[in-house]
N, C-alpha and C positions, 0 to 999 in steps of 0.2 A: 219467809226466812228474813230477820231483821240485818240489816246492814251493820257493820260495826265501824269504829271510827275512834283514833287517839288526838287527843288535845297535845300539839306540840309546842306550840307558844300563844301567851295573851298578855296583851297589855290593856289600857282603859276602853280604846276604841278599834282595837285590832286583836284578831283571833286566828290562829293557823290551825288546821286538822289534818292528820293523815287518814283520808276515806278512801276506805278500799272497796267501795264501789267502783272507784276509777280502773280498777284493774280489769272490769268488765270490757270485753274487745268491742263491743257496741256503743259503749258510752262516746258523745263527743261532748268536746269542752263547750261550745257554745250551749247546747241545749241543756248542760247542767248550769251555766252563768245565767241564760234567760229564766231559767225555773227560779232561782233566788233574786232576780233581780226585780221581780213582784212584791217583792218585801220591803216596803217604804223605808224601814230602819236601816236597811244595808245599802252603805253609800256605795261600795265597790266590790266585785268578786275576780279573783285570780287564780288560774288553775295552772298547777305543773303536774301535767299527767303521768310523766314518765316516774314523777318520785310520790304519785298517789296525794298530793297537796294541794289543799283548798285553803285560800285565803280571803278573809273577808274584813273590810274597812267597815265599821259601824257609825251612825249616827248617835245611835244610843246603845245601852248594854243589854243584848237581847240575846245573850250566848243560850242560855237554857232554851228558847225557843227554836235556835239554830241546832241544837244538838238533838233535841226531840224531832225535827224534820229529820236530820241527817240518821238518825237510829230507825226511821222508820221507812225511809226513801227506798223505792225500787226502780228497777229499770223500766219496768212495765208502767209503772205512774209517769215516769219522766217521756215516754214514749207518747204515752196516751195526753199528756198536755201538749206534745207537741203539735197533734192534730189541730187543737182548737188555735193555734196560733200562726199568724202569718205576719213575718215582719214588717214593717214599714218601709215601702221602696222609697217615696220621695216624701219627707216631711210636709214641704212647703206646697205639693202639688197634690199630693192623695190623703185620704182619710182612711182610718184602719176601719172604719164602721161600714156597715153593708150601704153600698149605694143608694142614696136616695132621690127621689124626684120632686121633693118638696122646693128646693132651692128653685129649678126650672120654672114651676107653676108660678111662685113668686115673683121672680125677673119677670115672668111673660106677661104675667096679669097689670105688672106695674107698667109695662111697655104698651099694651094694646089700651089700658085704661086712660093714661097720660095723654094719649091723643084727642079724646074727647073733652078734655078737662081745660077751660079756658082762664080759668082764676092761677096766674101764676103762684100763688102762696099755697094752693092746695097741690099744684103740681111738684113744687120743691119737696111738700111733705110727703107725698105719696112716694117720689123718687127716691127721699132719702131714706124713708122706712125699708123701702126694697133692698137699698143697697147698703142697709146697717150691717149685716153679716160680714160681707165681704170688707168693710171699714175697720172694724171691731178687728176680724182677723188679722188685715193688714196691719194695723196697729199694735198688734200683740206680738205678730213674727218680728216685726221692727226694734220692740224693746226686748225679744229674748234672742233673736237669731241675727239680728243687723238687717242687711241688705238680701232680700229673696224676691222672686219671682213675684208674688204674692202681694209683697210690698208696692212692686212698681204698678201692677194692675190696680191696686186699691188708690194710689197717687192718680192713676189717671181718671177712674171715675169721679175721685173729689173734685178735680180740677175740671170736669165737664158738669158737673152738680154747680161748683162756684161759679161759672161762665153762664149758668141757666139755660146750658145746652140739654136739656132733659132726655130728649130723644138719643144723644148720643152716650148718655148716661146709663140709660135703661137697656138700650140696645147693647153696649158692651157688658152691663151685667149679665144680660141674659145670656149673650155668647159664651161668656166666663162659666155660668152656671151649666150650661148644655157640654161645654169641654168637659168642664171636670165630672160631670157626671159619667161622660162616653169614657175618660180617661181612668176612672174610679171601677167602673164596670169590665172594661179591658182587664185592667189590672187583676181584677178579680177572678174574671175568666180564665186567664192563665194560671192562675193558682188553683180555681177549680179542676181544671183539666189534669193537675198535679195529683189531685186529692182524689180523683177517679181510680188512679193506681193504687190508692192505700183502702182497699177493701175491709168492711168492717169484719172482726174475727167471728167465727163460728162460735155462737154462745155455747151449744152442749154437744157432745159426742158421745158414742157408744166405744166402751172397752171391757176387755174379758177378764173378769176379775175371779178367783178360786173363793167358793163362798160353799162350808161343808163339805170340803174334797171334791166339789164339782165346779167346772168353768162355767159361768153364768155371764152373759151380757148384762150391763149395768150401764144407764144414761148418769152422766156425769158434767159437770160445768167445764168446759175446755181449759180454763185456768187451773184445773185440778189434775189432768194429765200428766204424767210423771216419764221422764225417760225410761225407755224399755217397756211400757205398757203397749200393749195389743189393741190397737185402735181397729174397729170394723166399720166401713163406710160401705153403704150401697148406692145403687142409680138414684140420680138427683141429689145426693148429698155433696156437701162440700168437705175436702180433705182438711182437717185441722191441724196437721202437724207436718214436718217434714220427714222422712222416712223412706224405709224399704218394704217393698211387698213380700210377706212371707207365705201367703197362700192366696191365690184367686187370679182370675185374668179377666181382662175388659179394657173399656177405652176411657180415657182421660180427656176431658177438654182442658186445655192449658191457656186457651187464648188470653184470659187477664192476666197470665205471668209471663207467658210468653210470646205473645203474638203470633202463635201457629193456629191458621185457622181451622185445620182438621183435627179432630179427635185423634190422640195417640194411644196405640195399643199398649199396654203395660202386663207384663207378666212378673211370677215369682223373682225376687232379686232385684226387680227394677225399682229405682228410686221413684219417689212422688214427692210433691211439695205443696207446701199450705196454700189455700186458695184456690184451688184446681178442682173441678166438678167431676163426678163418676158419670158418664153417660149410659154405660153398659158393663154387667158384671158386679162382683163384688169382693171386696179386698179386706185381708188381715194385714195390719200394717205395724210394722215395730216400730214404735216412736223414737227418731234420732234426736231430732230437735223441736223442742216445745216452748210455749209462751214467747218471751221476747227475743226467741233464737229462731224461730222459722223466720221462711223468707217471706213472709206478709210483713212481719214486723222488721224486716232489715230493710225492706221498701219503704215502711213509714220514716225510717230513721232517715233514709236518703232522701225523702222528701223535705225533711225538716231542714237536711244541711241547703237543699236547693233553694228553698224558699228564704233563708238566713245569709247565705254566703254570696259575698260581692266579690266578682273577679277586679283584675287590675284594670281592664279596660272600664268597666262601670264605674270604678272609684277616677277613673282618668277622666271620664264624661262629667260626673259630678263637680269635679274640681274645675274643670273648665265653666262647666254651666253657673258656677260660683263666681267665679273670675269675670264673667262676662256681665254680670247684673251691674256692677260700678260703671262698665263700659257704656251700658244701656242711659243709665242716670247722667253720666258725664254728656253723653249727645244730647239728651232733652235739654239740660244746663246750657250748652253750648248754644242750642237751637235758640233758647228762649234770649239770649243776651243780644243774637244777631236779628231774630226775627220779632220778637216780643210777641209771639203767637202762642196762647196756651193750649190752642187746638191741636196744635203741631206738637207741643209736648206731651199731650194728653196721646196721642198717636204713638209717638216714640217710645213710651213708656209702655205699651201695651208690646212690642217687637221682642218679646224675650225668648232668650233660647232654653230657658231652664226646663220645663216640663218635657219638652222631646227630646232634649238630651239625657235626662234622667230618667226619664219612663220607658223610652223605646228599647234599651238596652236589656233590663232585667226581664222585660216580657219575651223578648227573643230567647234569652236563656231558658225561662221556663217554659214556652211553647217547645222547644227543642226536646227538653228533659222528658217532657209529658209525651210526645211522640215517640220519642226512643223506647222510654218506658213500656208504651204500648207495643214495641215490637221487641220485646225482650231483651232490652238493652238498658240497665240501670245505671244513670250518671249520677255521682254524687253530688255535683253543685256546678257551678258556672267557671268556678277554677278549673275544673277539670277538662270542662270543653274546652276551655283557652290554651291549657298544657297539651292537650292531645292533637289540636290545630298548630300548634308550634313545632310538635314531635317531628322531628326529621331521621330518628334511628328506631327504630322498630327490633326487640330483643325478644325472641322466640325460645322457652324452654321446649324442648324437641317433644317430651312424652306429654299426652292429652291435651298438645295444642295445634301441632303439625300433624301428629298422628291422634288418631281416634280414642286412643285411651281404652279399646275394646280389646283385651288380650285374647289371643287363641294359643291352645296347646298345639305344638306343632312336634313336638318329640318327648320321649320318655326313654331315658338311659339307666339302665340297673348297672351297678358296679357289683352284685352280689349273686352267685349262682342259684341262690335259694329264693331270691326275690323275683318275680317275674314283671315286666313293665305294668302289667294290667294291676298286680297287687301293689306296686309302690302307687301308682295312679289311686287306686282304691283308698289305701292307706291315707294318702295326702287329703283327698276329697271327703274323709270320713272326719277327719280333723278339723278342716276348713270350711266344712258346709254351713256352719253358723255364723259365719263372717262374710261382709258382703264387699270387702276391698276387690277390686278388679282381677287380682290374681287368683283369690278364693274362687270367685264367682267363675273365672276362664277354667280352674281345674275342675269343678263340681259340673260344668257343663259337659269337656271331654269325657269325665267318668262314666256319667250318665248315657253318653253317646256309646259307650264300649261294654254298657251293662254294669251299671254301678252295683257292687256288693258292699254293703256298708261293715266297718270292720270295729268292732266294739274297743273303746279307749276310756282313759280316766277323762276326768275334768280338764278342760283345754286352758292353759295360760295365755292369754295373747298379750304380746310385748309389741309396744307401738313401734314403727320403723324398721324393726327386727324380724318378727314371725312368730311362732307359736311352739308351745311346749306341751305335750301329754306324756299318757304311758300307755303300754301295749303289751299284755302279757308280762306285766311288771317290768318292763324295759323302757327306758326313756325315747321318746320320740321328739327331733327338733327339727323344724321347716323354717326356711327363711331364707336370709340373704347370705352370702359368703363371709360377710364381716360376721355375723351373729354366729354361725356354726365354726368357723374356724379360728376369730380370735376370741368371742366371748364363751362359747362352749367347747374350745380347745380340741376340735375333731380334726384330725390330719387328713390334708387334703393332697399331700406329696404324690401318692400312688398314682393318681387320676388327673393330675395337672395338666396332662398332654391334651387328654379327651375333651375336659372342660376349654382349654385354650381354643380348639379347633370349634367347638360349638360357640364360642363367643367371636370368633372369625367369622363365622357364617351370619353373624346377626342375631342370635338369639338371645334374649333375656332368660336367666337360668334362674330356677328355683329350687334350692337345694334341701336335700332329704337325707336327714342323720337318724342312725335307730342304734341303739345301744352303744353310745359314743363313737360309731364308725359312719364314714359317708356311704349311705345306702345307693344313691342316685340322685339325678337330677332330671327335672322337667323343662322342656324347653318352651318360651312362648314367645309369639310375635306380636307386636302392634303394628297394624299396617296405616301407612299414610294416606290423610284424609283426601277424599278424591277431588275436592275443589281446594286443598292447599295452595297447589302451582299458580293457579286463576286468582286465587285471594292475593298472593305476593305480586304478582304482575300488575293488579288492581291497586296496591299501595303503592306501588313506585310512581303509577301514574298520579295518584294523589300527593305527590311530591315526597314521598320518603325515599330519602337517598340511599340508606344504610340498612340492610336486613341482615341480622344475624340469629346463627340458632348455639344455643347451649345444651350440650347434652353428655352424658357420664359413657356413651358410646365410645367404642375404638374411633381412632381419628379416620383410619380407613373407610369405615362404616358411615360414618359422619360425613365424610367430604362427598361420598357417593349419593348421601339424600340431598345434599346441597347442591350439588351438581343438577340433580334430578327436578327441584324444586325452584332454581334459579337464587338461592341465597348468596349475598356477596361475603359473608363471613362466617366461619366455622370457629368455635370453642370447645375442642372434645375431653374425653376422659377427665370431666370434672368432678369434683367432690360436690354435695350439696351448698356447702358454706362458700363456694366460691361465686356463685351466681350473682350476689349482692356485692361481691368486690368487682367483678367485671363491669356490673352497671354503675358502680361510682368511678371507676377508671376511666369510661365512656363520656360520662357527665362533665369530670375533670379536664376532659380534651374539648370541651365546650358544644358538646352535643346534647340535644334534645331528645329524651331517651323515654321511649314507651316500652315498659315490660308487660310480656303475657306469659303469665303461666297456671297452674293448679293445684300444686302440691303444697303440702305441709313446709316442706322445706324453701317454697316459693316466696313466704311471706317477706323477710329481709328485704328481697329484692324489689318485691311490689311496692314497699314502703320507700326505698330508696330513691327509684326512678321519678320522673317527672310525674310521670302517670303511669298507674298501674293499673291492667285489664287481668281480671279473672275469669276462667271459662266456667261454665256451668255445672260440669262434673267436679269441678277442683273442690278440695278441703276447704271446711268452712273458716278457718282461719284466713287462709288465702283471699275469700270473699269480704272477709270484714276489712282486711287491710287495702284492699284495691280500691281506686276512686271509680272505675268503673266494673260493673259484675254483669258478664252476660249468663241470662237465664235460659238461652237455647245452645243446644250443643253443637255448634256450626262455628268454623273459622272465619267464614263469609260476614260474622255479625262484627268481628274487629274490622273489615273494612269499612260495613255499614256506621259504625260508630266513628271510625274517622272521617267518612263524608258529611256524618250530621256535624262535628266539629268544625270543618273546612268551611260549609255551607252558612253555619250559623254566624261564624267571625266574618264572612263575606257579608253576608245580611248586615251585620250590626255596623261594621264598616261604610255599606251603602247607606243605611240610614243616618249615620253620624255626619258625612260629607253634605248629604242631602237637608238634612237638619241645620247645620251651619250655612250652607251656601243660600238655601230659601229665605232663612231667617233673618241673613243678611240682606238680602235684596228687598224684603218687605223694611227691616229696618232703614235701609238707605232710601226707600221709598217716603217711609214717614218722615224721616229728616228733612227732606228738600219738598215737605209738604204735597206730596203726590198722594199720599193716602188720608183719608179722614179716619178719626176713632174706631168710626164704625166697621169701614172697609179693613183695618187693620186688625180687628179684633176677629173678623171672619178669617182672614188669611193665616193668621196666627195660629186661632185653633184649629181650624181646617188642616193645617200642617200638621202640626200634633196629632191630631185623630189619623190622619191617613197613614201616617208613620206607625203609630200604634196598631191599627188594623194589619198594616203589612208585616209588624212583628209577629203578633199572635198568630197571623197565618202560616208563619215560620217558614221552614225549609220542606222540601219532598225528596226524598231518596228513591 
């Protein structure tokens, strides 16, 4: 389907469009900007996602070309373009191209050959030729970017050539080439670790189609699968969609998506995610999310963010590195004034902070994002790690986070002499059996345990966040929340108010059943606390979290009981869905650094509002889309693991930062006082940078 747009305003070299593709929840502003930055006639791109607005500043009038692109642009194409790009981490230190060993060979050959040449003119020619790429690059950066580490390094080599110290010039050049190659390889390796998480799409899949009144399995391109299609997957095949199993049982290897080493047994009604592999059994899967909306594509989107996003600590490191370049140059100038020694100047110019400061930080972030991803924790980028590290207040929405989110029917009450408890359960299960939300699954499971007898009904109407409607024997059946039945359908609850209140006081979650305009009965459900919830909260407090807050729609009495059992500091009970985001904003206004953990559709505003939002694996799709961290495994301990990753990463970055400043300051001091020759300085400087890079890519252990 082509995306539509509306031209809002245009001047000679500026045009603004309302682009409806921006309504897509998986679209990130930076992805769209980077896509259009490739067009050389575009000066700049600005986006206002809330207004679905995109503004182009143009070098020439190419509106027709832009409109053609906008008209045909799809989210799939954007995500595909993301896979092929890696943002430049440090322009002065790293090439965006694949690491090449040619520079090392050229510089090393000159270093060795020069030792066997006696003619000074030939030595000068050979050394200069070997150093030309460095000297040219340094000159370009001086003109285009001002003083950078590359400028200082090329100046140091030029001074050595001028002094006819060809050994120093060639040795320094060789060390710089070696250092740059290792730096580039390390950065590319950290990007490759991330790209491992982005598994290629399944190109083809089997789906069921009705042909000549017969259901037939046909092989189609994965991109042609539609929501609602029945996908058939057998042993050894990769699941191409996110969806629910409607028939079949077996085991699924989810290690590529959740980090779980053991295959997981799946039955009818269970969710499956794209990118996982069927090890045993055969499944018929109802496709819920296809194409760009699958978990695999979301991972690609997260990866693109992680490669491009810079945290405040990274920006701080870059700024400090840029500020220290003039300091190094100044020391070189002062040293020459007092010592009149060009060798000392050459040494000082190589003792620069930039590479280690600018490279070690992003590599550490990428390493953590990769490791966390392999462990079923998708982190959107460096800023999310930084925000989670500083989070001192964790706010949990109770259902699906502190509880398992697996409801069980614990009681059925009939308010009519004509209907037994089993008949009410059968009526509800018959109506709900084609839906896969937790309440429906719990009701169908309970009915089967009691000997489910299907009751004929008309077409079912599913009303989001309310319930379902149908007809049985020509009379209306309404099943859902109290608000749905009492307020929307005007069913009187007065006669049974006391029974309902008693059930609620006992901690039951009630599903209300209406028949022929009357309240027929209720089905009581319970959601058990996760077995490791208490331990996880205790660990969060050990990791520096000062406040643990639980939000729930339960009665205050029930909420306090749960809080006491789990060791939660504060409870907000009897809440409406819209209250959650307001509470998060209130806590943030008090100066708290807030992490919100939720899983429902109504959690999305709170996930966006918090400093860092964490969505559980079983959560609604919109919750996962708006979260900064998305868990692919259904375990509250993963929240603790995410916090550990964040804390240890920031600690690693701080240690690297201090080591960089400390060690390079000592090298600079040694060079300034003539203790280190240019060769020794080059070895120490590049060795330090390489060591810190390896330390970063090794990353943290959980």
